C-alpha positions as CSV (number, residue, x, y, z in Angstrom):
1,M,20.8,-5.9,-8.0
2,N,17.7,-5.4,-10.1
3,I,14.2,-6.9,-9.9
4,L,15.1,-9.9,-12.1
5,E,18.3,-10.6,-10.2
6,A,16.3,-10.6,-6.9
7,F,13.8,-13.0,-8.4
8,K,16.4,-15.4,-9.7
9,E,17.4,-16.0,-6.1
10,Y,14.2,-18.1,-6.0
11,D,14.5,-19.7,-9.4
12,G,12.6,-23.0,-9.3
13,Q,11.6,-22.5,-5.7
14,R,8.8,-20.9,-3.7
15,L,8.6,-18.5,-0.9
16,S,7.8,-20.3,2.3
17,D,8.8,-18.2,5.3
18,F,5.5,-16.6,5.9
19,P,2.2,-17.6,7.6
20,E,-0.5,-19.4,5.7
21,I,-3.9,-17.7,5.8
22,V,-7.3,-19.1,5.0
23,Y,-8.7,-16.6,2.5
24,S,-12.2,-15.1,2.7
25,N,-14.1,-14.7,-0.6
26,L,-12.7,-11.2,-1.0
27,Y,-9.1,-12.3,-0.7
28,K,-9.8,-15.3,-2.9
29,K,-11.0,-13.0,-5.6
30,A,-8.0,-10.8,-5.2
31,F,-5.7,-13.8,-5.6
32,N,-7.5,-15.2,-8.6
33,N,-7.6,-11.8,-10.4
34,F,-4.0,-10.8,-9.5
35,Y,-2.1,-9.2,-12.4
36,F,1.7,-8.7,-11.9
37,E,3.3,-5.6,-13.3
38,F,7.1,-5.5,-13.1
39,A,9.1,-2.3,-13.7
40,I,12.1,-3.2,-16.0
41,K,14.4,-0.5,-17.3
42,E,11.8,2.2,-16.8
43,E,9.2,0.2,-18.6
44,N,6.3,-1.7,-17.1
45,I,5.5,-5.3,-18.1
46,L,2.1,-6.6,-17.3
47,F,1.2,-10.3,-16.9
48,S,-2.2,-12.0,-16.6
49,P,-3.0,-14.3,-13.6
50,M,-1.9,-17.2,-15.9
51,Y,1.4,-15.3,-16.6
52,T,0.7,-14.4,-20.2
53,L,2.3,-11.1,-21.3
54,L,-0.4,-8.5,-21.9
55,R,1.5,-5.1,-22.1
56,G,5.0,-3.8,-22.3
57,P,8.2,-4.6,-24.1
58,K,9.0,-8.2,-24.8
59,D,11.9,-8.6,-22.4
60,A,13.0,-12.1,-23.3
61,E,14.9,-12.7,-20.0
62,M,11.9,-11.7,-17.8
63,I,9.4,-13.6,-20.0
64,D,11.5,-16.8,-19.8
65,F,11.8,-16.5,-16.0
66,V,8.1,-15.9,-15.6
67,Q,7.1,-18.9,-17.8
68,A,9.5,-21.2,-15.9
69,N,8.6,-20.0,-12.4
70,E,4.8,-20.3,-11.8
71,L,5.5,-21.9,-8.4
72,F,7.6,-18.9,-7.2
73,L,5.1,-16.4,-8.6
74,D,2.1,-18.1,-7.0
75,S,3.9,-18.0,-3.7
76,L,4.9,-14.4,-4.2
77,K,1.2,-13.5,-4.7
78,K,0.4,-15.2,-1.4
79,F,3.3,-13.4,0.3
80,I,2.0,-10.0,-0.9
81,L,-1.7,-10.7,0.0
82,N,-0.8,-12.2,3.4
83,S,1.3,-9.1,4.1
84,L,-1.7,-6.9,3.3
85,Y,-3.8,-9.1,5.6
86,A,-1.4,-8.8,8.5
87,Y,-0.1,-5.2,8.1
88,S,-2.7,-3.3,6.1
89,A,-6.4,-2.8,5.4
90,L,-5.9,-2.2,1.7
91,I,-8.0,-5.1,0.5
92,E,-10.9,-4.5,3.0
93,E,-10.8,-0.7,2.3
94,N,-11.2,-1.3,-1.4
95,A,-13.8,-4.1,-1.3
96,Y,-16.1,-1.8,-3.4
97,Y,-13.7,-2.2,-6.3
98,L,-12.3,-5.6,-5.7
99,S,-15.6,-7.4,-5.1
100,N,-17.0,-6.3,-8.5
101,P,-17.2,-9.3,-10.8
102,Q,-15.4,-7.4,-13.6
103,S,-12.6,-6.0,-11.4
104,I,-9.0,-7.1,-11.4
105,L,-6.1,-6.2,-9.1
106,I,-2.9,-4.9,-10.8
107,V,0.2,-5.2,-8.6
108,R,3.1,-3.1,-9.7
109,M,6.4,-4.2,-8.2
110,L,9.2,-1.6,-8.0
111,H,12.6,-2.8,-6.9
112,K,14.2,-0.6,-4.2
113,S,17.2,-2.6,-2.9
114,D,18.3,-6.2,-2.3
115,F,15.0,-8.0,-1.7
116,R,13.0,-4.9,-0.8
117,F,10.2,-3.7,-3.0
118,E,7.7,-0.9,-3.1
119,I,4.3,-2.2,-4.4
120,K,1.6,0.0,-5.9
121,F,-1.9,-1.5,-6.3
122,Y,-4.5,-0.5,-8.9
123,A,-8.0,-1.7,-9.7
124,H,-9.4,-1.9,-13.2
125,Y,-12.0,-3.7,-15.3
126,E,-10.7,-6.9,-17.0
127,D,-12.2,-6.1,-20.4
128,E,-10.7,-2.6,-20.4
129,V,-7.1,-3.4,-19.6
130,S,-6.0,-3.3,-23.3
131,A,-8.0,-0.3,-24.5
132,T,-8.0,2.0,-21.5
133,Y,-5.1,0.9,-19.3
134,K,-4.4,4.5,-18.1
135,D,-7.9,4.6,-16.5
136,K,-6.9,2.2,-13.8
137,I,-7.6,3.3,-10.2
138,Y,-4.9,3.7,-7.7
139,I,-5.9,2.0,-4.4
140,G,-2.8,2.0,-2.3
141,R,0.8,0.9,-1.7
142,D,2.9,-1.4,0.5
143,F,6.6,-2.2,1.1
144,V,7.8,-5.7,1.4
145,N,11.1,-7.5,2.1
146,L,11.0,-11.0,0.6
147,K,13.6,-12.1,3.2
148,K,11.5,-11.0,6.1
149,F,7.7,-11.2,6.5
150,E,7.5,-10.0,10.1
151,R,7.6,-6.3,10.7
152,K,8.4,-4.1,13.7
153,Y,6.1,-1.6,15.2
154,L,3.0,-3.6,14.1
155,G,3.9,-2.6,10.5
156,L,3.0,1.0,11.1
157,K,6.4,2.6,10.3
158,K,6.0,2.2,6.5
159,Y,2.9,4.4,6.5
160,F,4.6,7.4,8.0
161,L,7.9,7.0,6.0
162,S,5.7,6.8,2.9
163,L,3.7,9.9,3.8
164,I,7.0,11.9,4.3
165,E,8.2,10.8,0.8
166,Q,4.8,11.5,-0.8
167,N,4.6,14.9,0.8
168,Q,8.0,15.8,-0.7
169,K,6.7,14.8,-4.1
170,I,3.5,16.8,-3.7
171,Q,5.4,19.9,-2.8
172,E,7.7,19.6,-5.9
173,R,4.8,18.7,-8.2
174,A,2.7,21.6,-7.0
175,K,5.4,24.0,-8.2
176,Q,5.3,22.3,-11.6
177,K,1.6,21.5,-12.1
178,L,-0.5,24.2,-10.3
179,R,-1.6,27.2,-12.4
180,Y,-2.0,29.3,-9.3
181,F,0.7,28.0,-7.0
182,D,1.0,31.2,-4.9
183,D,-2.7,31.1,-4.1
184,Y,-2.3,27.7,-2.4
185,K,1.2,27.7,-1.0
186,K,0.7,29.3,2.5
187,E,-2.9,28.2,3.3
188,Y,-2.7,24.7,2.0
189,L,0.6,23.3,0.8
190,D,2.6,24.7,3.8
191,E,-0.1,23.3,6.2
192,I,0.0,19.9,4.6
193,D,3.8,19.9,4.9
194,Y,3.5,20.9,8.6
195,L,0.7,18.3,9.4
196,T,2.6,15.5,7.7
197,K,5.8,16.2,9.5
198,E,3.9,16.5,12.8
199,A,2.0,13.2,12.3
200,A,5.2,11.4,11.2
201,T,7.5,12.7,14.0
202,D,5.0,12.2,16.8
203,S,3.9,8.8,15.6
204,M,7.5,7.5,15.1
205,E,8.3,8.6,18.7
206,R,5.3,6.7,20.0
207,M,6.2,3.6,18.0
208,K,9.4,3.4,20.0
209,L,7.2,2.6,23.1
210,F,5.5,-0.3,21.4
211,P,6.4,-3.8,22.6
212,Q,8.7,-5.4,20.1
213,T,6.5,-8.3,19.3
214,A,3.5,-9.4,17.3
215,L,0.1,-8.1,18.4
216,K,-1.0,-11.6,19.7
217,N,2.1,-11.7,22.0
218,I,1.7,-8.3,23.6
219,Q,1.1,-8.8,27.3
220,K,-2.2,-7.7,28.6
221,I,-0.6,-5.2,31.0
222,N,0.7,-3.3,27.9
223,L,-2.4,-3.4,25.7
224,Q,-4.1,-0.3,27.2
225,E,-1.0,1.9,26.6
226,T,-0.5,0.5,23.1
227,L,-4.1,1.2,22.2
228,D,-3.8,4.8,23.5
229,H,-0.8,5.3,21.2
230,I,-2.7,3.9,18.2
231,L,-5.7,6.1,18.8
232,Y,-3.5,9.1,19.1
233,M,-1.7,8.3,15.8
234,Q,-5.1,7.7,14.2
235,N,-6.3,11.2,15.2
236,L,-3.2,12.8,13.7
237,M,-3.9,11.0,10.4
238,L,-7.6,11.9,10.5
239,E,-6.7,15.6,10.9
240,L,-4.3,15.4,7.9
241,R,-6.8,13.5,5.8
242,D,-9.6,16.0,6.5
243,F,-7.4,18.9,5.6
244,T,-6.1,17.1,2.5
245,Q,-9.7,16.4,1.3
246,E,-10.6,20.0,1.8
247,F,-7.7,21.1,-0.4
248,E,-8.6,18.4,-2.9
249,D,-12.2,19.7,-3.2
250,K,-10.9,23.3,-3.7
251,L,-8.6,22.2,-6.5
252,R,-11.4,20.3,-8.3
253,L,-13.6,23.4,-8.1
254,R,-10.9,25.4,-9.7
255,E,-10.1,22.7,-12.3
256,E,-6.5,22.2,-11.2
257,N,-6.6,18.8,-12.9
258,N,-2.9,18.5,-13.7
259,F,-2.1,18.4,-10.0
260,V,-5.1,17.1,-8.1
261,K,-4.5,13.4,-9.0
262,Y,-1.3,13.5,-7.0
263,L,-3.2,14.7,-4.0
264,T,-5.8,12.0,-4.5
265,K,-3.1,9.3,-4.2
266,F,-1.8,11.0,-1.0
267,S,-5.3,11.0,0.4
268,K,-5.8,7.4,-0.6
269,D,-2.6,6.4,1.4
270,L,-3.9,8.3,4.4
271,V,-7.3,6.5,4.3
272,D,-5.5,3.1,4.1
273,G,-3.4,4.0,7.1
274,I,-6.4,5.1,9.1
275,R,-8.3,1.9,8.2
276,Y,-5.4,-0.2,9.4
277,L,-5.1,1.7,12.6
278,R,-8.8,1.0,13.2
279,K,-8.3,-2.6,12.4
280,L,-5.6,-2.8,15.1
281,S,-7.7,-0.9,17.6
282,C,-10.6,-3.3,17.1
283,L,-8.3,-6.3,17.7
284,I,-6.8,-4.7,20.8
285,H,-10.2,-3.8,22.1
286,L,-11.3,-7.4,21.8
287,R,-8.3,-8.6,23.6
288,I,-8.7,-6.1,26.4
289,S,-12.4,-6.9,26.8
290,N,-12.0,-10.7,27.1
291,Y,-15.0,-10.9,24.9
292,E,-15.1,-14.3,23.0
293,I,-16.2,-13.8,19.4
294,C,-16.2,-17.5,18.6
């Protein structure tokens, strides 16, 4: 199954099995400036919010589907944004970019299997999409299953699986891209490898202790323990982020420009994960305190 075959399952329909959310102005802007990019045969096809082809090969089958399925695509936008609202802090973390009147949100969908997708998010300026598309700014990633909105472990598992995958890519690209690979291997690359595996392994073990339910349904007796686990996971990610940024600064000083961009994406994913953990901890603190906010 490829991306078009997965989409055709919803030909003439809309996604409906996900919660409706009343959008703030920030989320409204993200929805109204939402540009889909679909990976087809190793090529990326970019569509405007009105589903006009802007970039990429003129794949007739995909263009015909897009033009005939605005209902599905509008619901897909909501599915993705609502997933970010429930299981991420990507929109909030990147408010600096997304709230700019000239900014747009580019959403690249990469088909993984069945109805599962990896999604990469970028910010750019609307009037520069055609001329300087390569200058878009990576702001994070997510993983969705169109057949299942709800996620186990409060949606945290994907962060650590993604970090493991990205760490593997960093280690390989370092060998290819760094001019002075041996200078960085032991002190930095090996340490990032160790910290990533430690954060992922410890966090995945703690996730097994989470109640298998949505945050709102966790019994009060379990909230304190859940919060302790979340704060512990956050500390592991903070340690990894601080070390990664130290390495990133060193690479920029030594003008290792061919490699540092990959480390920047890794760091961005860490920041998004940390922000989401803080979002969860804030919500749990409010439930524990019995403090009424409205």
